[in-house]
N, C-alpha and C positions, 0 to 999 in steps of 0.2 A: 494621279489616280482619280477616277470619278466614281461616284456612287449617288444614288438618288437621295434626296433629303429624307425620305421616309426610311430608307435603309440606314442612314446615318443616325436617325432618331432610334431606330430599333437596336442598333449596336449599343446605344446607351442602356437599353433595357437589359441586354446581355451583360453589360458591365455591372448593372445593379444586381442581377441574379448572382453573378460571380462574387460580388462583395457580400451578399447575404449568405451564400454558401461558405465563404471563408470565415465569416463571423460565427456561423453555427459550428463549423469544425473547430474553431478556436474555443468556443464554449464547451464543446464535447471534450476537448483535450484538457480543459481546466475546470471540470466539474468539481465543486467542493467535496463531493462524495469520494472522488479519487484520492485526494489528499488525506481525507479521514480514513479511508480504507488502508492506505499505505501506513499511516501512523498506528492504527489499531492492529493491523497485521503484525507490525514490529512488536507491539506490546504482547500480542497473543503468542508470538514465537518465543519471546523472552520468558514468558510464564511457562510455556511448554518445556523449554530448555532447563529452566530452574527445577521444574517438577521432575523431569527425567533424572537430573543430577541428584535430586533429593531421594528419588526411588533407588538409585544406585547406592547412595550413601546408606539408606535404610537397609538394603540387602547386606551391606558390609557390617553394619552395626548389629544386625540380627545374628550374623555368624559369630560376631564377637560375644553376643549375649549367650549363644549356645555353648561356647567354650567356657564362659564364666559359670553357667549353670552346671556344666559337666565338672568343673573344678569344685564347686560347692558340694555336688552330689558325692564326689569321691571322698571329701573330708567328712561328710555326714556318715558315709558307710564305714570309714575308719573309726569314727567316734562310737558308732553303734556297736561295732565289733569289740572295741576296747571296753566299753561299758558292760557288754555282755560277759566278758571275761572277769571284770571286777565283781559283778553280781554273782557270777558262778562260784567265786572264792576258791578255785582250784589252784590258783597261782601262789607262788611263794611270796612272803612279805616283801622281799626286794622287788619281785616282778610286779606286785600290786602297786608298790610305790612308783615304779617306772611307768606303769599304766596310768596311774592318776596324773603324773606329770605330763604324759603324752596327751591325755584327754584335755588337760588344761591348755596345753600348747595348741592342740587341734581346735579347741573352742575359740581361742583368740584368732587363729588363722581363718576359721569359719566366719567370724564376725567381719574380718577384713574383706574376705571374698564376697560376702553378702552385701557389703557396702559398695564394692565394685559392681556387683550385679545390679543393685538398685540404681546406681548412677547410669549404667548402660540402659536400663529400662526407662529411666527418665529421658535419656537421649532418644530412645525409640519413640516415646510419646511425643516429644517435641518435633521430631522429624515427621511423624504422622500428621500432626497439626499443621505443619508447614505444607505438606502435600495436599491436605484438604483445602487449605487456603488457596494454593496455586491452582488446584482443579476448579475451584469456584471462580477464580480470575479468568481461567481459560474459557469456562462456560459463559461468563459475562462478555468477554471479548468476542466469542463466537456468535452470541446473540446480536451484538452490535454490528459485526461484520455482515451477518445475514440481512439485517435491516438496511445497512448501507448498500448492499448488493441490489436489493429490491429497488431502493430509491435511485440508484445509478441506472439500472435497467429501464425504469420508468422515464427518467430524464433523457436517456439515450433514445428511447422509442420516440419521444416527442421530437427530438432533434433529427432523427433519421426520417421521420415523416415529413418534417420541414424540408430536408434535403431532397427527398423524393419529389415533393411538390415543385421545388425550385428547378430540379433537373427536368421535370416534365414541361414546365413553362418555358425553360430555356430551349429545350429541343424544338418545341412548337414554334418559338420565335425565330430560331435559326433557319427554319425552312423557308421563311419569307425574305431572307437577306441574301444578297449576292455573295457567292462563295469567296470571291477575291477580297471583299471587305472583311469577311469573317477571318480569312487566313491572315490578313494584315493585323487585325485585332489580336489574334492568338499569338502571332509572332512578337508583337510589341510586349505582350504580357510575359511571354517566355524569356524575352531578352532583358527587359528592365525589372521584372518582378513586381512592377507596380500596376497602375491602371492602364488598361488598353484603350480606353475611350473616356472622354469627359466633356462636360458642357462648357461652352464659352459664355460666361456670365459676368456682367459688370466689368468687362475688360480684363478678366483673370481666368486662368485655366483651372477647372474644377479638379484636375488630377493632382497637380503639384501646388495649387493655390497661389501661384505666383502671378503678379500682374504682367500684362503684355504691353510692350512699349507702343507708343502712339503710331509710329511708322508701320509696325507690323499689323496693328489693328486696322489701319487704313488699307494696307495691302489685302488683308483677309476680306474686308468689307467689299472690295472691288471684285473679288473672285465670284465665279458663277456658283449658284446654290449647290450644284452637284459636284463641285470640286472638293476633294477630301483634304482637310487642313490638319497639320500636325503641330503640336506644341513644340517650340524651339528648345524648351528646357527638359521636359520629361518624355517627349516624343510620342505622347499618346494622341489618338485621334481627337481633334477638337470639333465638337458638334455645335453648329450655329443654329440660331432661331429656335432655341428650346424655351 
């Protein structure tokens, strides 16, 4: 295959543009903000899940508190009723004795239930404190995520601007190169996944960085300037006279 020396040098520019674009895409895929966003999002989700679990637990404990309060209220009502009968003095001595015993028993039961009620109230306070802490953590993570999103978008805007500029230069350069040479370049890149073109410098291929043997170098040197040369190792287009 033949191509003018200028076209061969231009295909090196295309290779450079493609390398720059690949580097920018790699940078975009590995922005530190992306890793920080993923890590912080996991923390935010964990805090949210814990907060939801705590709110569910709080709802259950509040129902437990209502039952405990109802038990205490019933005991208080019975004590109030019995004390009223004691004060009224209309009961017989035996009934008064029974009422006094019942009031004493109910008083002890009331103390037990109030201790239970107090313990439940303390659990409610502890859960509320936990929920407040988790909400603060969620808010903190949300602020960090918002900041990271802005930083990511700014970094991506710079990268995308760079890619747009590279694409523009590449497109303009392609217009001056023979299509057959461009097609060969693209085919090599698609097939090998490596460089499509590289400079021949210091007796080595700039694509695979391997030295070329003396016999091959002599053969290449004897070829016409418009002859397209390929590296025997990586098969990329070797551009001479760069």
